[in-house]
ZAMARGU-4260 file (C-alpha; in steps of 0.2 Angstrom, whole numbers, plus 5000, padded with zeros to 4 digits):
<rodrens>
0) 4878/4797/5254 | 4877/4787/5269 | 4892/4788/5281 | 4908/4779/5279 | 4907/4763/5288
5) 4920/4749/5291 | 4909/4732/5292 | 4928/4723/5299 | 4934/4736/5309 | 4921/4734/5322
10) 4920/4716/5326 | 4942/4717/5325 | 4943/4728/5340 | 4928/4721/5349 | 4937/4704/5348
15) 4951/4712/5354 | 4943/4723/5369 | 4936/4705/5374 | 4952/4695/5376 | 4961/4712/5385
20) 4948/4711/5399 | 4950/4691/5401 | 4965/4696/5404 | 4967/4708/5415 | 4954/4702/5425
25) 4966/4686/5430 | 4980/4697/5435 | 4968/4708/5445 | 4962/4691/5453 | 4980/4684/5455
30) 4986/4702/5461 | 4970/4703/5474 | 4975/4683/5482 | 4994/4687/5483 | 4989/4703/5493
35) 4976/4696/5505 | 4989/4682/5507 | 5004/4696/5511 | 4992/4705/5526 | 4985/4693/5532
40) 5003/4687/5537 | 5006/4704/5545 | 5022/4714/5545 | 5040/4706/5544 | 5053/4711/5554
45) 5072/4703/5559 | 5074/4690/5568 | 5084/4699/5580 | 5071/4711/5583 | 5059/4699/5587
50) 5071/4690/5600 | 5071/4709/5607 | 5053/4713/5610 | 5051/4693/5616 | 5064/4699/5629
55) 5054/4715/5633 | 5038/4707/5636 | 5029/4711/5620 | 5026/4696/5611 | 5008/4689/5617
60) 5010/4672/5606 | 5018/4665/5591 | 5017/4650/5579 | 5030/4641/5574 | 5032/4636/5557
65) 5048/4629/5546 | 5050/4644/5534 | 5042/4657/5544 | 5039/4662/5562 | 5021/4674/5564
70) 5012/4680/5581 | 5006/4691/5590 | 5010/4707/5600 | 5002/4712/5619 | 4996/4726/5607
75) 4986/4716/5595 | 4998/4720/5579 | 5001/4704/5568 | 5020/4702/5565 | 5030/4687/5553
80) 5048/4686/5553 | 5061/4673/5544 | 5069/4658/5559 | 5087/4657/5558 | 5094/4640/5566
85) 5091/4644/5583 | 5088/4629/5595 | 5086/4640/5612 | 5070/4650/5605 | 5058/4636/5614
90) 5066/4640/5631 | 5067/4660/5626 | 5049/4659/5624 | 5046/4649/5641 | 5055/4661/5651
95) 5043/4675/5647 | 5028/4665/5645 | 5027/4668/5628 | 5012/4653/5622 | 5018/4643/5605
100) 5014/4629/5596 | 5019/4623/5580 | 5011/4626/5561 | 5011/4618/5547 | 5016/4622/5528
105) 5001/4630/5520 | 4997/4624/5504 | 4989/4633/5490 | 4972/4628/5486 | 4965/4619/5472
110) 4958/4634/5463 | 4976/4643/5465 | 4985/4629/5456 | 4972/4628/5444 | 4973/4646/5437
115) 4993/4648/5439 | 4994/4633/5428 | 4981/4635/5414 | 4984/4655/5412 | 4997/4651/5401
120) 4986/4639/5391 | 4972/4649/5393 | 4984/4664/5384 | 4990/4654/5369 | 4972/4646/5367
125) 4966/4665/5363 | 4977/4669/5351 | 4974/4655/5342 | 4956/4656/5340 | 4957/4677/5339
130) 4971/4670/5323 | 4957/4658/5315 | 4943/4668/5318 | 4950/4683/5308 | 4958/4668/5296
135) 4938/4664/5294 | 4933/4682/5291 | 4945/4686/5280 | 4955/4698/5292 | 4952/4714/5284
140) 4960/4723/5270 | 4974/4729/5280 | 4973/4715/5293 | 4989/4700/5289 | 4976/4686/5285
145) 4968/4700/5273 | 4976/4694/5259 | 4958/4690/5249 | 4951/4705/5256 | 4946/4717/5245
150) 4953/4736/5244 | 4939/4745/5239 | 4937/4761/5248 | 4920/4769/5252 | 4918/4786/5244
155) 4909/4800/5254 | 4906/4818/5253 | 4919/4822/5267 | 4934/4815/5256 | 4926/4830/5242
160) 4911/4832/5231 | 4912/4834/5214 | 4897/4836/5202 | 4896/4838/5186 | 4898/4859/5187
165) 4917/4854/5191 | 4918/4846/5176 | 4920/4855/5160 | 4926/4855/5144 | 4922/4837/5139
170) 4904/4842/5137 | 4901/4824/5126 | 4908/4813/5138 | 4897/4820/5153 | 4882/4819/5143
175) 4882/4800/5140 | 4889/4796/5161 | 4871/4808/5165 | 4863/4795/5159 | 4869/4782/5171
180) 4865/4795/5186 | 4846/4797/5179 | 4845/4778/5181 | 4850/4777/5199 | 4840/4791/5202
185) 4822/4784/5194 | 4827/4766/5186 | 4808/4765/5182 | 4810/4779/5169 | 4821/4766/5157
190) 4811/4749/5163 | 4795/4755/5157 | 4801/4755/5142 | 4812/4740/5140 | 4829/4747/5143
195) 4842/4740/5153 | 4856/4754/5160 | 4874/4748/5154 | 4883/4736/5167 | 4900/4745/5163
200) 4905/4761/5158 | 4921/4762/5151 | 4931/4778/5151 | 4947/4782/5137 | 4959/4795/5135
205) 4973/4803/5136 | 4982/4803/5155 | 4976/4820/5165 | 4961/4825/5153 | 4948/4822/5169
210) 4943/4800/5168 | 4946/4799/5186 | 4934/4817/5188 | 4921/4812/5181 | 4918/4797/5189
215) 4920/4806/5206 | 4906/4817/5199 | 4895/4804/5194 | 4896/4797/5212 | 4892/4814/5220
220) 4878/4818/5206 | 4869/4802/5209 | 4869/4801/5230 | 4870/4781/5229 | 4887/4773/5239
225) 4903/4775/5227 | 4918/4761/5231 | 4934/4765/5221 | 4950/4753/5218 | 4963/4753/5208
230) 4969/4739/5197 | 4986/4736/5203 | 4977/4732/5221 | 4972/4717/5214 | 4987/4711/5208
235) 4995/4702/5221 | 5011/4688/5220 | 4998/4675/5228 | 4992/4665/5216 | 4972/4668/5220
240) 4972/4682/5228 | 4967/4694/5214 | 4952/4682/5212 | 4947/4682/5230 | 4948/4701/5232
245) 4937/4701/5215 | 4924/4692/5223 | 4922/4702/5241 | 4922/4718/5232 | 4907/4712/5223
250) 4900/4706/5239 | 4901/4721/5247 | 4892/4732/5232 | 4879/4720/5235 | 4876/4724/5251
255) 4876/4742/5246 | 4867/4740/5230 | 4862/4750/5222 | 4878/4756/5218 | 4894/4762/5208
260) 4912/4752/5210 | 4926/4763/5201 | 4943/4754/5194 | 4954/4767/5190 | 4967/4760/5177
265) 4958/4744/5175 | 4972/4739/5162 | 4984/4733/5176 | 4972/4717/5177 | 4964/4718/5162
270) 4976/4713/5147 | 4975/4704/5133 | 4975/4685/5141 | 4990/4674/5133 | 5000/4691/5127
275) 5016/4688/5140 | 5031/4678/5138 | 5027/4661/5138 | 5008/4656/5149 | 5005/4675/5154
280) 5003/4678/5173 | 4992/4667/5179 | 4987/4676/5195 | 4985/4690/5183 | 4974/4681/5171
285) 4963/4671/5185 | 4958/4689/5192 | 4954/4695/5176 | 4943/4677/5173 | 4934/4684/5191
290) 4932/4697/5185 | 4924/4694/5170 | 4912/4682/5179 | 4906/4695/5192 | 4901/4706/5179
295) 4891/4694/5168 | 4891/4677/5173 | 4878/4663/5178 | 4872/4675/5195 | 4868/4693/5187
300) 4873/4708/5200 | 4858/4721/5198 | 4859/4738/5203 | 4879/4738/5202 | 4886/4748/5190
305) 4903/4746/5183 | 4914/4763/5179 | 4931/4760/5173 | 4945/4770/5168 | 4962/4770/5157
310) 4972/4778/5144 | 4977/4761/5135 | 4960/4753/5127 | 4970/4743/5114 | 4976/4730/5126
315) 4962/4726/5134 | 4954/4711/5133 | 4941/4708/5119 | 4929/4698/5134 | 4930/4713/5144
320) 4923/4726/5131 | 4910/4714/5125 | 4892/4721/5129 | 4885/4714/5144 | 4902/4719/5152
325) 4908/4737/5146 | 4895/4741/5136 | 4898/4758/5134 | 4916/4764/5130 | 4914/4783/5133
330) 4931/4795/5123 | 4935/4809/5135 | 4946/4818/5124 | 4957/4833/5125 | 4946/4849/5127
335) 4948/4860/5112 | 4949/4880/5112 | 4930/4882/5120 | 4933/4867/5133 | 4952/4874/5136
340) 4942/4892/5141 | 4931/4882/5152 | 4939/4872/5163 | 4950/4890/5165 | 4937/4896/5171
345) 4934/4881/5183 | 4951/4883/5190 | 4950/4903/5190 | 4936/4903/5201 | 4950/4901/5217
350) 4964/4915/5212 | 4962/4931/5212 | 4965/4939/5196 | 4967/4953/5187 | 4956/4964/5174
355) 4969/4961/5160 | 4968/4938/5164 | 4960/4933/5145 | 4955/4915/5147 | 4950/4916/5129
360) 4969/4922/5125 | 4978/4909/5139 | 4965/4893/5131 | 4974/4898/5113 | 4988/4897/5119
365) 4989/4880/5126 | 4985/4870/5111 | 4985/4852/5117 | 4985/4853/5133 | 4973/4842/5146
370) 4962/4847/5161 | 4977/4843/5170 | 4988/4852/5163 | 4978/4867/5162 | 4976/4868/5181
375) 4996/4865/5187 | 4996/4882/5172 | 4983/4892/5185 | 4994/4886/5200 | 5009/4891/5193
380) 5004/4907/5190 | 4998/4909/5207 | 5014/4904/5213 | 5023/4915/5202 | 5013/4928/5207
385) 5016/4924/5227 | 5035/4926/5224 | 5035/4942/5215 | 5025/4951/5232 | 5006/4955/5221
390) 4988/4953/5230 | 4981/4947/5212 | 4989/4936/5197 | 4990/4945/5180 | 4989/4941/5164
395) 5012/4942/5163 | 5011/4928/5175 | 4999/4916/5166 | 5011/4922/5150 | 5026/4918/5161
400) 5019/4901/5167 | 5014/4895/5151 | 5031/4900/5145 | 5038/4889/5161 | 5027/4872/5156
405) 5030/4871/5138 | 5047/4876/5138 | 5056/4874/5155 | 5061/4885/5165 | 5074/4902/5160
410) 5090/4898/5162 | 5096/4917/5165 | 5112/4909/5175 | 5117/4902/5158 | 5133/4911/5152
415) 5133/4913/5132 | 5145/4922/5122 | 5142/4939/5113 | 5142/4926/5095 | 5131/4915/5102
420) 5119/4929/5105 | 5121/4934/5086 | 5120/4915/5080 | 5106/4915/5092 | 5097/4931/5087
425) 5098/4928/5067 | 5092/4910/5069 | 5076/4914/5079 | 5072/4930/5067 | 5075/4917/5054
430) 5060/4906/5058 | 5051/4921/5062 | 5053/4930/5045 | 5050/4916/5033 | 5033/4913/5046
435) 5028/4930/5043 | 5030/4929/5022 | 5022/4909/5023 | 5004/4915/5020 | 4998/4893/5027
440) 5010/4898/5041 | 5001/4901/5061 | 5002/4916/5066 | 5017/4921/5077 | 5012/4922/5094
445) 5031/4927/5104 | 5045/4925/5100 | 5063/4927/5109 | 5081/4922/5114 | 5081/4919/5133
450) 5087/4902/5134 | 5071/4889/5140 | 5077/4869/5144 | 5085/4864/5130 | 5082/4877/5118
455) 5091/4895/5118 | 5079/4902/5110 | 5062/4902/5103 | 5049/4905/5091 | 5030/4902/5095
460) 5017/4902/5082 | 4999/4898/5087 | 4983/4892/5076 | 4969/4904/5076 | 4958/4890/5080
465) 4962/4870/5082 | 4966/4860/5068 | 4960/4843/5067 | 4969/4839/5050 | 4984/4848/5039
470) 4984/4854/5023 | 4997/4852/5009 | 5001/4871/5008 | 5003/4872/5026 | 5015/4857/5029
475) 5027/4864/5015 | 5026/4880/5026 | 5029/4872/5041 | 5043/4864/5034 | 5050/4883/5027
480) 5049/4890/5043 | 5057/4875/5051 | 5072/4875/5039 | 5073/4898/5042 | 5085/4897/5058
485) 5099/4885/5048 | 5097/4896/5030 | 5097/4914/5039 | 5114/4906/5048 | 5121/4905/5032
490) 5117/4918/5023 | 5122/4931/5039 | 5138/4921/5045 | 5144/4910/5031 | 5142/4890/5024
495) 5158/4887/5039 | 5150/4897/5052 | 5134/4887/5052 | 5129/4880/5071 | 5122/4863/5076
500) 5105/4873/5083 | 5093/4869/5069 | 5096/4851/5076 | 5080/4848/5080 | 5073/4859/5066
505) 5079/4845/5054 | 5072/4832/5065 | 5054/4839/5065 | 5054/4842/5045 | 5060/4825/5041
510) 5050/4818/5050 | 5034/4831/5043 | 5041/4823/5025 | 5042/4807/5029 | 5025/4806/5034
515) 5019/4813/5020 | 5028/4804/5008 | 5025/4786/5017 | 5005/4788/5026 | 4998/4805/5018
520) 4999/4797/5001 | 5008/4816/4997 | 5022/4809/4986 | 5016/4814/4965 | 5029/4799/4961
525) 5026/4786/4975 | 5003/4789/4974 | 4991/4789/4986 | 4999/4773/4996 | 5006/4770/5014
530) 5024/4764/5016 | 5026/4765/5034 | 5011/4759/5049 | 5010/4765/5065 | 5014/4751/5079
535) 5002/4752/5094 | 5017/4752/5107 | 5027/4768/5114 | 5047/4768/5116 | 5054/4782/5126
540) 5040/4792/5121 | 5040/4789/5106 | 5027/4780/5093 | 5036/4766/5083 | 5033/4764/5063
545) 5039/4748/5054 | 5040/4750/5034 | 5026/4736/5027 | 5038/4725/5015 | 5044/4735/4998
550) 5056/4732/4985 | 5075/4741/4986 | 5070/4752/4973 | 5053/4759/4983 | 5063/4762/4998
555) 5077/4771/4988 | 5064/4783/4980 | 5055/4785/4999 | 5072/4793/5004 | 5073/4803/4986
560) 5056/4809/4988 | 5058/4814/5006 | 5075/4823/5001 | 5066/4833/4988 | 5052/4840/5000
565) 5066/4847/5013 | 5076/4853/5000 | 5060/4862/4992 | 5058/4869/5013 | 5074/4872/5012
570) 5074/4884/4995 | 5060/4892/4999 | 5069/4898/5016 | 5083/4904/5008 | 5070/4914/4992
575) 5060/4923/5008 | 5076/4930/5019 | 5084/4934/5003 | 5072/4944/4998 | 5071/4951/5016
580) 5088/4952/5022 | 5084/4968/5026 | 5069/4964/5041 | 5084/4950/5044 | 5093/4962/5051
585) 5079/4973/5055 | 5071/4960/5066 | 5087/4951/5075 | 5095/4968/5084 | 5078/4971/5089
590) 5079/4953/5096 | 5096/4958/5105 | 5089/4974/5111 | 5076/4967/5117 | 5079/4947/5119
595) 5059/4945/5122 | 5045/4952/5105 | 5026/4948/5104 | 5018/4945/5088 | 5011/4961/5086
600) 5025/4970/5089 | 5036/4961/5075 | 5022/4961/5063 | 5022/4983/5068 | 5042/4984/5068
605) 5042/4973/5051 | 5027/4987/5044 | 5035/5004/5052 | 5054/5000/5055 | 5049/5006/5076
610) 5038/5001/5087 | 5028/5015/5097 | 5022/5009/5116 | 5007/5012/5127 | 5021/5023/5136
615) 5023/5034/5124 | 5042/5026/5122 | 5048/5021/5103 | 5059/5006/5098 | 5067/5008/5082
620) 5082/4996/5083 | 5099/4998/5071 | 5096/4991/5054 | 5114/4989/5050 | 5121/4974/5053
625) 5126/4966/5068 | 5139/4955/5064 | 5155/4960/5071 | 5149/4975/5081 | 5148/4974/5099
630) 5129/4969/5107 | 5119/4982/5112 | 5115/4984/5132 | 5099/4977/5135 | 5084/4990/5136
635) 5077/4988/5155 | 5057/4991/5149 | 5041/4982/5157 | 5036/4970/5139 | 5020/4961/5138
640) 5027/4946/5144 | 5032/4950/5163 | 5047/4958/5169 | 5061/4964/5161 | 5077/4952/5156
645) 5093/4957/5160 | 5109/4961/5149 | 5117/4945/5142 | 5103/4931/5147
</rodrens>
């Protein structure tokens, strides 16, 4: 790319330097004149000293004026003094033979009067001329008169060149945008067959999926000028400013065509017109109208490709999405397991890795992570390794970083009583036992009773692969697993000792049952009908749903079916845990003793009753119920997920 140039900065500096030079020249001229006047007057002496020199015969001649006496000494030196009321001065000069003469008051020249009087007016005219000139030019994007100037920035290689090699996990989106790059490099390839490149490409995807990174990669690959601007940069409190900025942006783009203009978060200016309260926002609508005209209006803008990004395509104005403006919508989805592995490989190139790091395992354990989430995960692992004083980032750090990102930091300072720890251990063991004995459930990855975030413990299950749809048997299995913690508390501690720890599980099971009944048609009594529809807006992170018009009898039946599905899951969890109560005690004691167990350790423990570790040590927890007994001291061991946890954490 060409080096970045500021077309408005150089004239501004040039004008400022010209006026500064004029002012400095005037000041120098005046100072030179004053200095010459002072030098011609000679050195100043006191009047008493002047009389003494006359009496000593050192004065040759003098010129007497009303306010000054100047003359020459016998040595040829010039002097001057200020007279006082001395009537005998002329007599003194006659006595010592000093030539004297009168001198009229010196009047300043016409040019000096003109300079002194015109200098303030010249300064005022110069400032006014400078301001008017800046107003005519627009004043630059950052000047006082630059409201209507575009804030688009020209991206160059010194900002950090990005190519398609730096973009991973979104191959389909990259392929669609590769066509734009090929057109910019070789337009005749498409023109000879009558094809026209799309005027605009809209990148749609969740936050952090790599929309801006894709746009930067287009600029890096195409090698053409790349202007970038945010949608909010067009919005101003003054009506008409946004439209002026749009016009100026396209004028700059025309001068640098062929080029790419990237508008990030275009929904800030491209929202549906007339959707607001009253008549809407006049400034935003005028800005949008100007953008529509510039993209596909009466005058064609050849060689300018608009690339925009948003995570809210549903709020954009239909006129913005029609063919001829944003012809192509490129969906940038969250990466699948293959994509996550590739993204991790890109970010891991900058990190010194230990031999045990397996990107595939990390990718499998991060479903739903975006590219930004994975970059943050690698960074957290590197920071954690640095805090521990390691030279390489090992799998332990990646596991700990993943837990921190997904569940929050460990709350080791949290003080829990023995009864609360036992309750938590049996609660999490209940989830794990039901998950092990439910064929449709995802395999367990980890179980822990170390508090993280808002949770006192966690059983993490990971799918073997990414799931894009769920089957009925898996939904019933998930509800049974969710109820496993509550059922375990009731079996071990009794009905009156059930805690509030299952609130999140109950919320999950209820929502899952409601979706099965009202949206997915999985109720035999209600049939395959939709009884709730999702709203586009979200509030506090939760999507809003609204029931369609229905009778009171149907609403009662819906509530009854939802309760029936949750109670089925509750009954299934009771059946499993009562049939495997010995495994429940075994796993709960193991978690009280070791706090964190991997999925493989849990499976081996339930099959053999003990775990033999790589170092030859054997983990064999007691099968005696821990209720009413003291908690065993946590064994100091190096587990598969990092450093050992202190007792009572």
